[in-house]
C-alpha positions in Angstrom: 0.0 -0.1 0.0 1.3 3.5 -0.8 1.7 5.8 2.0 -0.9 8.8 2.6 -0.8 12.4 3.2 -3.7 13.3 5.6 -4.1 16.9 3.6 -3.1 16.0 0.1 -4.2 12.4 -0.3 -1.9 9.5 -1.3 1.6 10.2 -2.0 3.4 8.4 -4.8 6.0 6.1 -4.0 9.3 6.8 -5.6 10.3 4.8 -8.7 12.3 1.6 -8.2 15.9 2.0 -8.9 17.1 0.5 -12.1 15.3 -0.5 -15.3 11.8 -1.9 -15.1 11.4 -5.8 -15.2 9.7 -5.7 -18.5 12.5 -3.6 -20.2 14.1 -6.8 -21.4 11.1 -7.7 -23.4 11.9 -5.8 -26.7 15.3 -7.9 -26.8 13.5 -11.0 -26.2 11.0 -10.3 -29.2 14.1 -9.6 -31.4 16.0 -12.5 -30.3 14.6 -15.1 -32.9 15.5 -12.7 -35.6 18.9 -12.4 -34.3 19.3 -16.0 -34.3 18.1 -16.4 -37.7 20.6 -13.9 -39.0 23.6 -15.4 -37.4 22.6 -18.7 -38.6 22.0 -17.8 -42.2 24.5 -14.8 -42.6 27.1 -14.8 -39.7 28.0 -18.4 -39.9 28.6 -18.7 -43.5 30.5 -15.5 -43.4 32.7 -16.7 -40.7 33.0 -19.9 -42.7 34.2 -18.3 -45.9 36.6 -15.8 -43.9 38.1 -19.0 -42.1 38.6 -20.8 -45.4 40.2 -17.9 -47.0 42.8 -18.0 -44.3 43.2 -21.9 -43.7 43.0 -23.4 -47.3 45.2 -24.9 -48.4 47.2 -24.0 -45.5 47.1 -21.2 -42.6 48.3 -17.8 -43.7 47.6 -15.0 -46.1 48.7 -16.7 -49.2 45.3 -16.3 -50.9 45.0 -12.6 -50.3 48.6 -12.1 -51.5 47.6 -14.2 -54.7 44.6 -11.9 -55.2 46.4 -8.6 -54.9 49.4 -10.1 -56.8 47.3 -10.8 -60.0 46.5 -7.8 -62.2 43.5 -9.4 -63.5 41.9 -9.7 -60.1 42.3 -6.0 -59.5 41.0 -5.2 -62.9 38.0 -7.2 -62.3 37.3 -5.7 -58.9 37.5 -2.3 -60.4 35.3 -3.1 -63.3 32.7 -4.5 -60.7 32.7 -1.2 -58.9 32.5 0.6 -62.1 29.7 -1.4 -63.5 27.6 -1.1 -60.2 28.1 2.6 -60.2 26.8 2.9 -63.8 23.9 0.7 -62.9 23.2 2.9 -59.9 23.3 6.1 -62.1 21.0 4.5 -64.6 18.6 3.6 -62.0 18.4 7.1 -60.5 17.9 8.7 -63.7 15.1 6.2 -64.6 13.4 5.9 -61.4 13.2 9.6 -60.2 10.7 11.0 -62.7 8.7 7.6 -62.4 8.6 8.1 -58.6 7.6 11.6 -59.0 4.9 10.8 -61.3 3.5 8.2 -58.8 3.0 11.2 -56.2 1.4 13.5 -58.7 -1.2 11.4 -60.4 -4.6 10.1 -58.8 -5.2 7.0 -56.7 -6.3 4.8 -59.6 -3.3 5.7 -62.0 -0.9 5.4 -59.1 -2.2 1.8 -58.1 -1.4 1.0 -61.8 2.0 2.3 -61.3 2.7 0.6 -58.4 1.5 -2.6 -60.0 4.1 -2.1 -62.8 6.9 -1.7 -60.2 5.9 -4.9 -58.3 5.1 -7.1 -61.2 8.9 -7.8 -61.8 9.2 -9.3 -58.4 6.8 -12.1 -59.5 9.1 -13.0 -62.5 12.2 -15.0 -62.1 15.4 -13.1 -62.6 16.6 -15.7 -64.9 13.6 -15.3 -67.1 14.0 -11.6 -67.1 17.6 -11.9 -68.1 17.0 -14.4 -70.9 14.3 -11.9 -72.4 17.1 -9.4 -72.4 19.2 -11.7 -74.3 16.6 -12.1 -76.9 16.4 -8.5 -77.1 20.0 -7.6 -77.2 21.5 -10.2 -79.5 22.6 -9.2 -83.0 19.6 -10.5 -84.7 17.4 -9.6 -81.9 14.4 -7.1 -81.7 16.5 -3.9 -81.1 18.8 -4.4 -84.0 15.9 -5.6 -86.1 14.1 -2.3 -85.6 17.2 -0.2 -86.0 17.9 -2.0 -89.3 14.4 -1.6 -90.4 14.8 2.2 -89.8 17.9 2.4 -91.9 20.5 2.3 -89.2 23.3 0.0 -88.6 23.0 -2.8 -85.8 25.0 -2.1 -82.7 26.6 -4.6 -80.5 24.8 -5.0 -77.2 25.0 -8.7 -76.2 28.4 -9.8 -74.6 29.2 -6.1 -73.9 29.2 -4.0 -70.6 26.5 -1.9 -72.0 24.2 -4.9 -72.3 25.2 -5.9 -68.7 24.5 -2.5 -67.4 20.9 -2.4 -69.1 20.1 -6.0 -67.9 21.1 -5.2 -64.3 19.3 -1.8 -64.3 16.1 -3.3 -65.4 16.2 -6.0 -62.7 17.2 -3.4 -59.9 15.0 -0.5 -60.9 12.3 -1.5 -58.4 14.8 -1.2 -55.5 15.3 2.5 -56.6 11.7 3.3 -57.2 10.2 2.2 -53.9 12.7 4.0 -51.4 12.2 7.3 -53.7 8.4 7.0 -53.6 8.3 6.6 -49.8 10.1 9.8 -49.5 8.4 11.6 -52.2 5.0 10.8 -51.0 5.6 12.8 -47.8 6.7 16.0 -49.6 3.9 18.6 -49.9 3.6 19.5 -53.6 2.2 22.9 -52.3 5.8 23.9 -51.5 6.5 24.0 -55.2 3.4 26.4 -55.9 4.4 28.5 -52.8 7.9 28.9 -54.4 6.5 29.8 -57.7 4.2 32.4 -56.2 7.0 34.1 -54.7 8.6 34.6 -58.0 10.6 31.3 -58.6 10.5 29.6 -61.9 9.2 26.2 -61.9 12.8 24.8 -62.6 14.3 26.8 -59.9 11.3 25.9 -57.4 12.3 22.1 -58.1 16.0 22.4 -57.7 15.7 24.6 -54.6 12.8 23.0 -52.9 11.8 19.5 -54.1 15.0 18.0 -55.0 16.7 18.6 -51.6 13.8 17.3 -49.8 13.9 14.0 -52.0 17.7 13.4 -51.5 17.1 11.0 -48.6 15.1 8.7 -51.0 18.0 8.9 -53.5 20.7 7.9 -51.1 18.6 4.9 -49.7 17.9 3.7 -53.1 21.4 4.2 -54.6 22.9 2.3 -51.6 20.5 -0.5 -52.1 21.1 -0.7 -55.8 24.9 -0.5 -55.6 25.3 -3.2 -52.9 23.0 -5.5 -54.8 24.8 -4.8 -58.1 28.1 -5.7 -56.6 27.0 -9.4 -56.1 25.3 -10.0 -59.2 26.1 -13.3 -61.0 23.4 -14.4 -63.4 22.7 -11.2 -65.5 26.5 -10.7 -66.1 27.2 -14.1 -66.9 24.3 -14.3 -69.5 24.5 -10.8 -70.9 28.5 -10.1 -70.5 31.5 -11.4 -72.2 35.1 -11.6 -71.2 35.5 -7.8 -71.1 32.5 -7.3 -68.9 33.5 -10.2 -66.1 32.6 -9.2 -62.7 34.1 -10.6 -59.4 31.1 -12.8 -58.8 32.1 -14.9 -61.9 35.5 -15.1 -60.8 34.4 -16.4 -57.2 32.1 -19.0 -59.1 35.1 -20.2 -61.1 37.4 -20.5 -58.2 34.9 -22.4 -56.0 32.8 -24.6 -58.5 35.3 -25.2 -61.4 38.7 -25.2 -59.6 37.6 -26.2 -56.1 39.7 -23.3 -54.8 37.7 -22.3 -51.8 40.5 -20.4 -50.2 41.0 -18.2 -53.1 37.2 -17.9 -53.6 36.7 -16.9 -50.1 39.6 -14.2 -50.3 37.7 -12.7 -53.3 34.5 -12.6 -51.4 36.1 -10.9 -48.2 38.1 -8.4 -50.3 34.8 -7.4 -52.0 32.9 -7.1 -48.7 35.8 -5.1 -47.1 35.9 -2.7 -50.0 32.2 -2.3 -50.0 32.1 -1.4 -46.2 35.2 0.8 -46.9 33.2 2.7 -49.5 30.3 3.0 -47.5 32.1 4.4 -44.5 33.5 7.1 -46.8 30.1 7.9 -48.1 28.4 8.0 -44.7 29.7 11.5 -43.4 28.5 13.0 -46.7 25.2 11.2 -46.5 24.6 12.4 -43.0 25.3 15.9 -43.8 22.9 15.7 -46.7 20.2 14.2 -44.3 20.6 16.9 -41.8 20.3 19.6 -44.7 17.1 18.1 -46.0 15.8 17.8 -42.4 16.2 21.5 -41.7 14.7 22.5 -45.0 
């Protein structure tokens, strides 16, 4: 029973020291997901790192081999370059589409959302094989160009074809984060800026674009990281001059049974990705703060 004051009524007891007994419950709810992540991500990653250091014998010989072969460094550089191009193409293609989704009515918006979600219901292999048909020398695109009087262009087995195929597969991962941010931006801000004398283009670049940058950054990170690990699309659409690191990892592990070298490649790609994100994080945080102040 709580103590009572004869004049002012019951007096509340001071809170017990320390955290409440139920404070651990959120952590208990997250425990199954944490165990699952450790099981499906942490353990395989630990195994890969261990094999890169222990096969065929303990040491750093696998990493010395990777950095000592110029072809490995060339492929690593190409992997990041292709991923950057794919990210740029996705940003350019997704931004107006996501903006249109916020400017139209509910029915048209629903149709646009369905167009974004339908690719998730189709296998990535099927979509890539469709691009093989479209991009090959006697495919639909070159046939249309020749019918229009132009010379055919080489698209299959080129880096351009790989970028096109990967951008099409990853485009929804750019549109959805952009739309989630853009739908929270009040379009009346644009009209307010125009009423104060700003041109439509100036109102867009000074008001709307800065507010939408968090969505651009989120989508770009997702697309870039996913593009780094692509295997099927580069293997089917690319050639020797568009080989990505995932293809070399597959060759070392499945064809040559060099698990140590394949693990070293995977670890190098993972560390390089984390290093790049660490360098970009301060810039992104400053942009987020600027967008929040606006």
